[in-house]
N, C-alpha and C positions, 0 to 999 in steps of 0.2 A: 864270546859266544855270539854267533850271528843269528839274529832272530829271523824267522820265516813268516811272511805275511800270508795268511790263509784266507781264501775267499769263501764267504758263506754259501752254503748250498742254495739258498734262496736267490742269491745273486747269479749263480750259475744258471738256474732255471729261467730267471728273468731275461738274462742275456741270450740264452738259447732260444727263448720264445721270440724275443725281438729279432733275432737273426732269421728265424723262420718266416716271420711276418715280412721282413725286408726282402727276403729271397722270393716269397710269393708275389709281393707287389711288383717285383722287377719283371715278372712274366707277362707276356701279352695276354689279352682276353682269350684268344684261341688256345694258347698253351694252358691257361688256367682251366678252361672248359674241358680240354682233353685230359687234364690231370684228374678232374672229377670223374670222368668216365673210366679212366684207368684204375681208379681206386674203388670202383663199385664192387661190393661183395654181397653174397647171399646172406640175408639176415634171418629169414624165417621161411619155412614151408608150411602152407596151409592145405590140408587135405579135406575136401568137402565130402559129405556122407552120401551123395547121390550115386556115386560109382560110375559116372558118365563123363564124357569129354566136356571140357569147359569151352563153350562156343564163342564167348565174347567177354571182354573185360574193359572197363573204361572209367576214368576219373571224371568227376563232375566239375569241369573247369569253369562253366558258367560265364563264358567270355562276353556274352551279349549284355549282361547286367553288372559285371564287375571287371574292373581293369586295375591291375597292380603289377609291380615289378615281378619278374620271374627269373629263374636261373641264378646267375652270379649277382644280380641286382637286388636279391631279396635280403633284407636285414630282419631276422626274426626277433621278436620280443616275447618274453615269457611272464606269466603271472607267478604268484607265490607258490602255486602247486606244481609249477613246471610245465603247464599247458601253454601252447602257442596262442598268443592273443591275435584274434582275427576280426576283420570286419564281418558284419552279419551276413553279407552277400558273398563272402569268400567261402566257397564250398570245395576248394581244391583238395581238401584232405579226405573227401568222401569217394569211395570206389565201389563199383557194383560188378557182379559177376553172374552170368547165366550158365547153367549146366544141368543136364537131366531135366527134371520138372521144377527146378528151384531157381529163384532169383535172390541172391544174397547181397546185402549192403554192409560194407565195412568202414570203420573210421581209422584212417592212417595218420592220426594226429602227430604221433611221435616218430614219423619218418622211418618206419621199419623196425623200431624197437618192439612193437607189437601191433596186431590188428584187432580192434574190438568189433564184434558183430553188432550192428545197429538194428538190422531188421532182416527177416527172411520171409519170402513169399513162396508157397509150395502149392503146385497144381495137383498133387497127388490126391488130396481129399476130394477133388472135384471130378475125378475120373469115374466113368460109368463102367460097370462090369461088362466085359465083352466088347467095349468100345475101343476106339483108336487110342493108343497110349499117348498121353500128352507129354510133350517135351518142348522146352523153351530154346529157341535158336538165336534170338536177337533181342536187343533193347535199346532205348535211347533216353536221355535225361530231358526233363521239362521243368524249368524253373518256375516257381510260384512264390509270391511274397509269403514269408514265414513257413514255407514248405518246399519240398522237392518231390516232383512226380517222376515216375518211370513208366514208360510204355514198353511192355514186353509181349513177345509173340512167338509162335512156333507151330507145332504140328496141328493144333486144333483150329487154326485159321482165324482166331479171335485176338484182337489187340486188347491186352489187359492194362488198364491204367491204375497204378498203385501209388498211394500217398505215403510218403516216408514218415511224415509227422503223425499220421493216424494209424500207421502200420496195417493198412487194409486196402483192398481193391475198391475203387470208387466208380469206375466207368468200364464198360466193355464196348468196343467198336466192332461191329459185325458186318460182313459183306464178302470177304474172301471165302472161297470154298475149299482151298487146299492150304498146305503148309506155307507160312510166311517166313521168307529167308532173311529179310533185312528191314530195319526201321531207321529212318533218318529224320532229325529235327531240322526245321526250317532255320536258316542262318540268321534271319532277321526277327523271327517271332517264334516263341516256344508254344504257340497255340496251334501251329500247323506241323503235321508230320507226313512223311512219305513211306508207304509200305509196299514191299515187293513180294509177290507170291508165286507159288508154283502153278496157280490157276491161270497163268498167262496174262495177268494184269498188274499194273502199278496204280495205287490209289493215293490221292491227296486228301487228308482229313482235317477238319476243323474240330479240335479236341473239345473245346468248351461247348460248342453247339452239338457235339456228338453225332456228326454227320460227315458223309463223304462228299467232297466238292468236285472231284474229277477222277475219271478212270482212263488210264493210258493202256491201250491194247499192245502189250509187249511181253514177250517171253524173256524174263530177266532173272538174274540171281542176286544182283546188288545194284544200288544207286548211290548218287551223291549230288547234293545241291551245289551249284556254283556259289561263290561268295555273295552275289546279289540276291539270290533266292528266286530269280526270274527264270532260270533254266536248271536242268539237271542232266547228268550223264548216267546211262544204264549200261550194265554189262551182263552177258549171259554165259551159258555153259558151252557155247560154241565159239567163244572168243570175240563175239560182236560187241562193239561199243557204239552207242547211239546218244545223240544230244536231243533233248526235248525242251520245248518252250512251254511254260505254264500259262494256260489261258487266264483271262480275267474272271476269276471265280470267287474271289474273296468276299464279294458283296451279293452273292446269290441269295434269293429269298428262301424262306423255310420250306415252301412248297415246290421249289425248283428241283428238277432231277439233276444228278451229277452230269457234268459235261464229259462227253466221250471224245477221246483223242485217238485217231487211228495211227498205225505204224507209218503210213506214208507221209505223215506230217513231221516225222523225225529226221534227223540228219545222221546218216551212217558213216562212221569213220572207217578208215582203212584199218585192217587187222594188224595189231602190234604184238599179239600173243598167239598168233596162229589159230588153231582150233581148240585151244586150252580154256578150261573153266575159269571165268573171271570171278574172284571172290572178294575183292576190295578195291574201292576207288576213293581217292581223296584229292583235294586241291591244295597246292602249295606254291607260294610266290607267283601266283597268276597262271601257273601251269598245272598239269594233271599228273597224279601218281596212280597207276593201276597195277594190280597184282593178279597173277594167275596161279592156279593150284600147283603148278610145277615149280613154284618158287621164284618166278621171274617178275621183277618189278620194273616197269617202264615209267620214266619221267619225261613227259612230252608236252609239246605246244599244241593245244586244241585248234587254234586258228589256222595253223600251218599244217596240222596233222603230221608233225615232224618229231621224231624221237630226239631227246637231248642227252639222255644217259640211260643205260640199262644196268640193273643190278641182278645178281643171281644168288639167291639164298639156297644153299645146297643141303636141304633137309629131307629130300624125297617129296612125294606127293603129299600136300598138306593144305587143307582149306582153313584159312585163318584170316584175321583182320589186323590192321595196324592203325595207329593214330598219328597225326601230325601235330606237333606242338611248337609254337614260336618260343624261342628261348632267350633271345636278346632283343634290344631295341631296333637293330637293323634286321632286314628281312632274311634271317636264317631260320631254318626249321630243323626239327629232329623227327625222324621217323622211328616210332617204336613198333616193331614187328614181332608178333607173338606166334610161335609155331606150336600148334597143339600136338603134332606128331612127335616132334623132337623135344618138347617140354622146355623150350628155351626162347629167349628173345634177342633181338638185334637192335642196335641203335645206329642210325645212319645220318650223318650231317649233310645238308644240301648246300652248304656254303660254297662248295667247289663245283656246283652243277650248272654254272652259267653256260648259255648256248655258245 
């Protein structure tokens, strides 16, 4: 009788696992990253109760105060309860959303397994009978030690500063007379924010001092600081893109009036989007990414006013924003584009966008 050697199931599993690891390690970083994107799946749908469009969604990456590996370089460690162990200043698991008259903050700690609601700010109780309906259109994150603040704004023309730790509004910045379309945090300091309003002005604010430092006379729908924080680019509903230099206003006295900057002191770029509404601007790899409501994204060199690459997102007319995130140690970025009309998002790698 000839005996047969049987392999234990555990050995099969172990060998299969080792084979998969070896196969994965043989792939290049580009192939591994593309495999991550290819295996993305819908994990959960959250429906908020305000019944309105979601105007903006953003993670709190806190890049100015925290630096850590991202993407394929992340090695997560877990405590006994299964929660990810994080540095205190790592806030990348926190996500905020504005829609209707609500600002909601979620904890995405378990990477899509569930979203825990952390806090909710609702403008509805503040509405006056017969007054203009309040609706939030935009927000930005502001890091504070042992806290996270959010600046949110919309149709009431007021910038509401909300403390996440205290779950309450702590500051109101008033000055705009019409809807605020866009808020941007200064890239070097979370104490300064830029607001873009339908009243024909862009304002630079000192949040801690609760005051406006500069007023730019500009009909704009969106803005974005350059990485130095010394300039910013604005876009408007007619496809105009302008570059503005921020005056020396950080040391203004308490009694000084805001510095007025006229349109003639800005630089007008040639039109890359025709007469289409500009709804998002971001910087990436030293160049500019701008998007118009018809789904066209231009990746261009601001110094040369030259287009490098054009994308077309075919979802029809849709006003929406995207975020740019560095994913590896070398200068590659990922564009996360969210379409409110088509209820979908796109991921575009800029690794092949060299001029």
